[in-house]
N, CA, C and O of each residue as an XYZ file, in Angstrom:
568
protein
N    -151.143    112.356    102.164
C    -150.400    111.372    102.743
C    -149.877    110.505    101.702
O    -150.590    110.054    100.805
N    -148.437    110.232    101.836
C    -147.618    109.462    100.779
C    -147.876    107.978    100.898
O    -147.900    107.530    102.045
N    -148.055    107.225     99.988
C    -148.356    105.660     99.921
C    -146.998    105.358     99.667
O    -146.395    105.804     98.690
N    -146.384    104.442    100.714
C    -145.114    103.735    100.662
C    -145.416    102.297    100.226
O    -144.433    101.655     99.855
N    -146.723    101.617    100.204
C    -146.860    100.399    100.093
C    -145.895     99.712     98.962
O    -145.571     98.547     99.197
N    -145.383    100.332     97.716
C    -144.840     99.634     96.863
C    -143.271     99.981     96.896
O    -142.411     99.504     96.156
N    -143.098    100.907     97.910
C    -141.601    101.306     97.887
C    -140.792    100.313     98.996
O    -139.635     99.934     98.813
N    -141.504    100.006    100.025
C    -140.588     99.337    101.027
C    -140.841     97.706    100.828
O    -141.583     97.186     99.995
N    -140.057     97.078    101.777
C    -140.210     95.513    101.558
C    -141.558     95.086    101.824
O    -142.317     95.763    102.517
N    -141.901     93.936    101.275
C    -143.347     93.251    101.532
C    -142.956     91.911    102.137
O    -142.069     91.128    101.797
N    -143.818     91.850    103.090
C    -143.886     90.556    104.007
C    -144.468     89.445    103.437
O    -145.551     89.634    102.882
N    -143.978     88.257    103.443
C    -144.441     87.126    102.775
C    -144.020     85.882    103.772
O    -143.065     85.957    104.545
N    -144.809     84.815    103.652
C    -144.875     83.492    104.413
C    -145.004     82.329    103.624
O    -145.842     82.213    102.730
N    -144.062     81.340    103.993
C    -144.039     80.368    103.198
C    -144.229     79.023    104.089
O    -144.253     79.164    105.312
N    -144.363     77.751    103.540
C    -144.408     76.539    104.292
C    -143.561     75.380    103.730
O    -143.859     74.984    102.603
N    -142.634     74.845    104.322
C    -142.302     73.606    104.327
C    -143.100     72.507    104.812
O    -142.959     72.013    105.931
N    -143.943     72.134    103.946
C    -144.978     70.974    104.374
C    -144.568     69.698    104.208
O    -144.267     69.253    103.100
N    -144.521     68.966    105.365
C    -144.484     67.453    105.462
C    -145.313     66.635    105.439
O    -146.254     66.911    106.183
N    -145.424     65.531    104.800
C    -146.379     64.325    104.569
C    -145.481     63.135    104.507
O    -144.607     63.205    103.643
N    -145.512     62.023    105.266
C    -145.080     60.903    105.316
C    -143.508     60.967    104.939
O    -143.086     60.341    103.967
N    -142.624     61.787    105.788
C    -141.461     61.829    105.403
C    -141.024     62.828    104.213
O    -139.825     62.992    103.991
N    -141.851     63.388    103.569
C    -141.669     63.923    102.225
C    -142.149     65.319    102.444
O    -143.024     65.584    103.268
N    -141.435     66.394    101.530
C    -141.740     67.841    101.566
C    -142.276     68.102    100.311
O    -142.002     67.570     99.235
N    -143.205     69.130    100.614
C    -143.894     69.793     99.114
C    -143.218     70.945     98.582
O    -143.049     71.987     99.215
N    -142.773     70.700     97.213
C    -142.298     71.995     96.577
C    -143.042     72.206     95.236
O    -143.278     71.334     94.400
N    -143.369     73.514     95.179
C    -144.451     73.836     94.049
C    -143.584     74.789     93.163
O    -142.760     75.578     93.625
N    -143.865     74.626     91.838
C    -143.386     75.617     90.880
C    -144.259     76.880     90.653
O    -145.483     76.804     90.551
N    -143.498     78.160     90.572
C    -144.324     79.366     90.324
C    -144.691     79.514     88.766
O    -143.879     79.439     87.844
N    -145.943     79.718     88.664
C    -146.243     79.963     87.286
C    -146.421     81.349     86.789
O    -146.928     81.528     85.682
N    -146.010     82.415     87.586
C    -146.044     83.938     87.383
C    -144.964     84.397     88.201
O    -144.496     83.849     89.199
N    -144.571     85.647     87.565
C    -143.416     86.480     88.469
C    -144.154     86.687     89.866
O    -145.343     86.505     90.127
N    -143.130     87.112     90.680
C    -141.740     86.800     90.860
C    -141.527     85.252     90.722
O    -142.453     84.492     91.007
N    -140.306     84.773     90.286
C    -139.700     83.664     90.346
C    -140.650     82.638     89.528
O    -140.955     81.526     89.959
N    -141.000     83.076     88.504
C    -141.655     82.263     87.298
C    -140.943     80.981     87.042
O    -139.754     81.162     86.778
N    -141.320     79.766     87.043
C    -140.664     78.699     86.695
C    -139.671     78.107     87.688
O    -138.919     77.187     87.364
N    -139.682     78.684     88.980
C    -138.746     78.310     90.035
C    -139.620     77.398     91.248
O    -140.717     77.690     91.722
N    -138.977     76.509     91.490
C    -139.598     75.673     92.522
C    -139.180     76.315     94.040
O    -138.066     76.753     94.326
N    -140.087     76.270     94.729
C    -140.068     76.661     96.132
C    -141.278     76.237     97.041
O    -142.175     75.515     96.605
N    -141.256     76.757     98.421
C    -142.331     76.413     99.148
C    -143.571     77.301     98.627
O    -143.429     78.348     97.996
N    -144.752     76.753     98.967
C    -146.047     77.457     98.804
C    -146.116     78.650     99.787
O    -145.604     78.561    100.903
N    -146.714     79.702     99.392
C    -147.012     80.792    100.338
C    -147.217     81.928     99.501
O    -147.417     81.875     98.288
N    -147.144     83.199    100.366
C    -147.338     84.371     99.563
C    -147.348     85.495    100.703
O    -146.846     85.340    101.816
N    -148.047     86.741    100.219
C    -148.114     88.026    101.040
C    -148.624     87.787    102.393
O    -149.204     86.726    102.624
N    -148.469     88.645    103.285
C    -149.191     88.782    104.427
C    -149.932     89.950    104.297
O    -149.280     90.956    104.016
N    -151.336     90.087    104.453
C    -152.220     91.286    104.478
C    -152.232     91.936    105.500
O    -151.990     91.351    106.555
N    -152.483     93.179    105.499
C    -152.533     94.296    106.476
C    -153.606     93.762    107.668
O    -154.778     93.558    107.351
N    -153.251     93.596    108.738
C    -154.050     93.155    109.791
C    -154.334     91.824    110.227
O    -155.111     91.457    111.109
N    -153.265     90.861    109.152
C    -153.385     89.554    109.303
C    -152.200     88.945    110.168
O    -151.059     89.406    110.119
N    -152.508     88.041    110.837
C    -151.133     87.497    111.501
C    -150.598     86.621    110.773
O    -151.245     85.938    109.980
N    -149.189     86.515    110.970
C    -148.345     85.318    110.126
C    -149.088     84.055    110.128
O    -149.220     83.541    109.018
N    -149.554     83.499    111.034
C    -150.232     82.165    111.026
C    -151.435     82.178    110.068
O    -151.619     81.346    109.179
N    -152.164     83.136    110.333
C    -153.379     83.365    109.617
C    -153.048     83.544    108.002
O    -153.576     82.877    107.113
N    -152.177     84.464    107.834
C    -151.735     84.498    106.454
C    -150.998     83.159    105.861
O    -151.020     82.923    104.653
N    -150.418     82.399    106.697
C    -149.690     81.229    106.001
C    -151.016     80.312    105.694
O    -151.259     79.918    104.553
N    -151.761     80.042    106.702
C    -152.837     79.196    106.419
C    -153.846     79.490    105.496
O    -154.502     78.538    105.071
N    -154.139     80.793    105.041
C    -155.031     81.175    104.091
C    -154.011     80.966    102.689
O    -154.435     80.479    101.642
N    -152.679     81.405    102.879
C    -152.169     81.284    101.460
C    -151.818     79.484    100.843
O    -151.819     79.040     99.695
N    -151.573     78.866    102.054
C    -151.461     77.409    101.606
C    -152.794     76.621    101.160
O    -152.794     75.677    100.370
N    -153.918     77.155    101.785
C    -155.290     76.805    101.479
C    -155.506     77.481    100.002
O    -156.004     76.764     99.133
N    -155.190     78.684     99.718
C    -155.426     79.269     98.446
C    -154.936     78.532     97.207
O    -155.609     78.139     96.255
N    -153.572     78.423     97.423
C    -152.405     78.058     96.469
C    -152.500     76.215     96.245
O    -152.293     75.711     95.141
N    -152.745     75.618     97.135
C    -152.535     74.447     97.283
C    -154.126     73.577     97.722
O    -154.361     72.448     97.290
N    -154.757     74.071     98.313
C    -156.020     73.325     98.984
C    -155.566     72.510    100.285
O    -156.489     71.950    100.877
N    -154.599     72.397    100.685
C    -154.041     71.720    101.785
C    -154.423     72.215    102.939
O    -154.258     73.434    102.982
N    -154.966     71.656    104.098
C    -154.802     72.009    105.410
C    -153.473     71.629    106.201
O    -152.884     70.555    106.079
N    -153.103     72.654    107.013
C    -151.756     72.299    107.592
C    -151.762     72.510    109.214
O    -152.664     73.117    109.790
N    -150.909     72.071    109.712
C    -150.530     72.499    111.277
C    -149.089     73.027    111.149
O    -148.129     72.328    110.827
N    -149.048     74.338    111.436
C    -148.044     74.874    111.669
C    -146.967     74.544    112.630
O    -147.409     74.781    113.754
N    -145.914     74.162    112.684
C    -144.973     73.740    113.712
C    -144.133     74.688    114.208
O    -144.135     74.845    115.429
N    -143.093     75.655    113.228
C    -142.246     76.319    113.770
C    -141.675     77.121    112.651
O    -141.701     76.720    111.487
N    -141.128     78.330    113.041
C    -140.406     79.127    112.132
C    -139.238     78.601    111.843
O    -138.536     78.065    112.700
N    -138.868     78.717    110.438
C    -137.419     78.042    109.863
C    -136.513     79.015    109.409
O    -135.959     78.858    108.321
N    -136.309     79.936    110.063
C    -135.507     81.192    109.610
C    -136.195     82.297    108.960
O    -137.365     82.527    109.267
N    -135.491     83.121    107.949
C    -135.861     83.985    107.184
C    -135.276     84.086    106.043
O    -134.168     83.551    105.982
N    -135.760     84.734    104.874
C    -135.102     84.880    103.424
C    -135.239     86.267    103.228
O    -136.004     86.864    103.985
N    -134.541     86.994    102.209
C    -134.642     87.991    101.793
C    -134.650     88.012    100.242
O    -133.680     87.439     99.746
N    -135.570     88.570     99.340
C    -135.641     88.595     97.786
C    -135.504     89.998     97.428
O    -136.423     90.817     97.459
N    -134.324     90.223     97.092
C    -134.103     91.791     96.747
C    -134.213     92.087     95.419
O    -133.919     91.158     94.667
N    -134.567     93.158     94.891
C    -135.028     93.585     93.501
C    -134.100     92.802     92.423
O    -134.539     92.138     91.483
N    -132.774     93.003     92.730
C    -131.862     92.210     91.711
C    -132.102     90.820     91.501
O    -131.954     90.275     90.407
N    -132.490     90.213     92.597
C    -132.863     88.617     92.680
C    -134.542     88.423     92.231
O    -135.046     87.330     91.973
N    -135.130     89.488     92.209
C    -136.702     89.057     91.890
C    -136.895     89.941     90.523
O    -138.012     90.419     90.325
N    -135.943     90.154     89.660
C    -135.784     90.782     88.679
C    -136.613     92.028     88.719
O    -137.497     92.218     87.884
N    -136.378     92.771     89.553
C    -137.184     93.869     89.745
C    -138.576     94.102     90.291
O    -139.193     95.166     90.346
N    -138.949     92.887     90.687
C    -140.378     92.573     91.105
C    -140.644     92.977     92.388
O    -141.720     92.724     92.929
N    -139.574     93.710     93.035
C    -139.802     93.919     94.530
C    -138.743     93.411     95.588
O    -137.794     92.679     95.307
N    -139.051     93.922     96.893
C    -138.117     93.540     97.881
C    -139.050     92.679     98.861
O    -140.049     93.155     99.400
N    -138.684     91.570     99.004
C    -139.484     90.540     99.826
C    -138.922     90.098    101.141
O    -137.757     89.700    101.169
N    -139.621     90.129    102.203
C    -138.780     89.412    103.185
C    -139.751     88.390    103.526
O    -140.886     88.707    103.883
N    -139.366     87.157    103.437
C    -140.056     85.837    103.459
C    -139.768     85.213    104.847
O    -138.584     85.178    105.182
N    -140.621     84.756    105.629
C    -140.606     84.000    106.759
C    -141.265     82.486    106.424
O    -142.451     82.238    106.204
N    -140.217     81.627    106.452
C    -140.807     80.172    105.938
C    -141.038     79.459    107.549
O    -140.444     79.744    108.589
N    -141.852     78.696    107.374
C    -142.372     77.966    108.373
C    -142.152     76.463    107.991
O    -142.047     76.096    106.820
N    -142.096     75.702    108.966
C    -142.122     74.050    108.909
C    -143.634     73.644    109.344
O    -144.079     73.940    110.452
N    -144.322     72.991    108.438
C    -145.771     72.440    108.916
C    -145.758     70.866    108.520
O    -144.990     70.220    107.808
N    -146.829     70.531    109.209
C    -147.346     69.178    108.937
C    -148.765     69.241    107.841
O    -149.665     70.077    107.913
N    -148.672     68.239    106.948
C    -149.739     68.055    106.281
C    -150.899     67.399    107.147
O    -150.594     66.458    107.880
N    -152.226     67.850    107.101
C    -153.267     67.669    107.713
C    -154.301     66.885    107.006
O    -154.683     65.763    107.336
N    -154.776     67.682    105.857
C    -155.949     67.143    104.920
C    -155.833     67.524    103.588
O    -155.062     68.426    103.260
N    -156.430     67.004    102.896
C    -156.921     67.171    101.436
C    -155.589     66.807    100.688
O    -154.569     66.511    101.311
N    -155.657     66.845     99.272
C    -154.764     66.407     98.401
C    -154.556     67.856     97.607
O    -155.442     68.707     97.520
N    -153.336     67.967     97.094
C    -152.915     69.191     96.293
C    -153.687     69.561     95.212
O    -153.788     68.804     94.246
N    -154.290     70.715     95.255
C    -154.956     70.903     94.124
C    -154.636     72.601     93.739
O    -155.207     73.466     94.402
N    -153.665     72.986     92.602
C    -153.183     73.841     92.546
C    -153.871     75.029     92.019
O    -154.651     74.851     91.084
N    -153.659     76.471     92.583
C    -154.382     77.491     91.784
C    -153.428     78.094     90.767
O    -152.299     77.612     90.681
N    -153.827     79.210     89.911
C    -153.258     79.520     88.669
C    -151.713     80.072     88.856
O    -150.952     80.241     87.904
N    -151.362     80.332     90.270
C    -150.162     80.920     90.772
C    -149.114     79.930     90.728
O    -147.931     80.248     90.847
N    -149.508     78.723     90.559
C    -148.520     77.549     90.549
C    -148.809     76.534     89.463
O    -150.006     76.314     89.277
N    -147.965     75.887     88.728
C    -147.854     75.027     87.651
C    -147.574     73.532     88.061
O    -147.831     72.673     87.217
N    -147.166     73.219     89.052
C    -146.594     72.113     89.477
C    -146.188     71.847     90.819
O    -145.622     72.742     91.447
N    -146.445     70.514     91.443
C    -146.416     70.167     92.737
C    -145.795     68.944     92.955
O    -146.357     67.997     92.405
N    -144.693     68.662     93.665
C    -144.070     67.259     94.152
C    -143.718     67.268     95.441
O    -143.250     68.201     96.094
N    -144.003     66.030     95.814
C    -143.652     65.634     97.132
C    -142.221     64.686     96.977
O    -142.139     63.598     96.407
N    -141.129     65.444     97.663
C    -139.785     64.958     97.545
C    -139.391     64.462     99.060
O    -139.979     64.539    100.139
N    -138.140     63.922     98.654
C    -137.427     63.556    100.115
C    -136.703     64.860    100.212
O    -136.237     65.495     99.265
N    -136.663     65.240    101.733
C    -136.189     66.472    101.959
C    -134.601     66.443    101.633
O    -134.120     67.501    101.227
N    -133.876     65.492    101.753
C    -132.555     65.420    101.390
C    -132.077     65.566     99.865
O    -130.927     65.901     99.582
N    -132.927     65.325     99.040
C    -132.504     65.471     97.547
C    -133.585     66.427     96.961
O    -133.587     66.560     95.737
N    -134.363     67.004     97.586
C    -135.431     67.719     96.911
C    -135.217     68.571     95.861
O    -135.850     68.669     94.810
N    -134.077     69.292     96.326
C    -133.548     70.472     95.443
C    -132.778     69.990     94.251
O    -132.618     70.809     93.346
N    -132.216     68.641     94.092
C    -131.485     68.064     93.262
C    -132.052     68.049     91.782
O    -133.026     67.331     91.559
N    -131.446     68.872     90.662
C    -131.895     68.932     89.454
C    -132.884     70.088     89.172
O    -133.119     70.433     88.014
N    -133.555     70.779     90.415
C    -134.610     71.743     89.955
C    -133.986     73.136     90.084
O    -133.015     73.350     90.809
N    -134.524     73.968     89.428
C    -134.489     75.355     89.495
C    -135.222     75.888     90.760
O    -136.451     75.925     90.830
N    -134.444     76.272     91.689
C    -135.142     76.655     92.805
C    -134.764     78.030     93.515
O    -133.737     78.607     93.158
N    -135.543     78.547     94.476
C    -135.511     79.998     94.987
C    -133.973     79.933     95.851
O    -133.628     78.919     96.458
N    -133.359     80.852     95.804
C    -132.082     80.971     96.597
C    -132.223     80.653     98.115
O    -133.103     81.092     98.855
N    -131.200     79.813     98.453
C    -131.177     79.306     99.846
C    -132.231     78.385    100.111
O    -132.407     78.101    101.296
N    -133.010     77.829     99.209
C    -134.031     76.844     99.695
C    -133.507     75.708    100.148
O    -134.056     75.188    101.119
N    -132.394     75.103     99.583
C    -131.735     74.136    100.434
C    -131.467     74.015    101.882
O    -131.457     73.035    102.627
N    -131.243     75.324    102.087
C    -130.847     75.466    103.559
C    -132.164     75.669    104.554
O    -132.185     75.337    105.740
N    -133.157     76.229    103.891
C    -134.503     76.305    104.471
C    -135.115     74.972    104.798
O    -135.785     74.810    105.818
N    -134.896     74.091    103.991
C    -135.343     72.772    103.932
C    -134.721     72.117    104.958
O    -135.449     71.441    105.685
N    -133.355     72.162    105.232
C    -132.772     71.621    106.268
C    -133.030     72.215    107.655
O    -133.005     71.519    108.669
N    -133.244     73.348    107.659
C    -133.818     73.899    109.065
C    -135.301     73.409    109.111
O    -135.656     73.014    110.222
N    -136.189     73.363    108.161
C    -137.477     72.792    108.502
C    -137.607     71.377    108.899
O    -138.476     71.007    109.688
N    -136.644     70.489    108.291
C    -136.369     69.263    108.639
C    -136.088     68.972    109.952
O    -136.696     68.090    110.559
N    -135.048     69.769    110.537
C    -134.696     69.918    111.852
C    -135.550     70.202    112.836
O    -135.458     69.687    113.951
N    -136.691     71.271    112.415
C    -137.709     71.777    113.381
C    -138.632     70.506    113.439
O    -139.270     70.419    114.488
N    -138.837     69.461    112.483
C    -139.882     68.661    112.419
C    -139.274     67.235    112.972
O    -139.957     66.211    113.000
N    -137.945     67.292    113.396
C    -137.066     66.223    113.968
C    -137.183     65.135    113.143
O    -137.546     64.047    113.589
N    -136.865     65.343    111.771
C    -136.675     64.362    110.836
C    -135.207     64.203    110.444
O    -134.878     63.359    109.611
């Protein structure tokens, strides 16, 4: 049997987490996207639902408890954009902060609660993050 696990696209989830009118952006400490600000999140594991994966990834990366509100579109990160680190299909969600303060794991090295309107200003971000922030903000009714 052939193992195609590294040849095909990998499914990932992320969350635009809102708290008191601000959105959380985090900076990746490792590849892919090292040094780039984005939403926290990560890969969906085999047999895991999207919401289970998102809840787990947010807890592991930031220590936060969230309430998932809705899907905010999709993004693709193709090998040329990931420096050859793979093809990712990312499903970003809008979510509400519920509990805990940010406590980053070793995958991240910075976290900022920012105004959704100016969050990407002056930051190196993942491609299309501004559009995803607008979609998540609309879902939240902000």
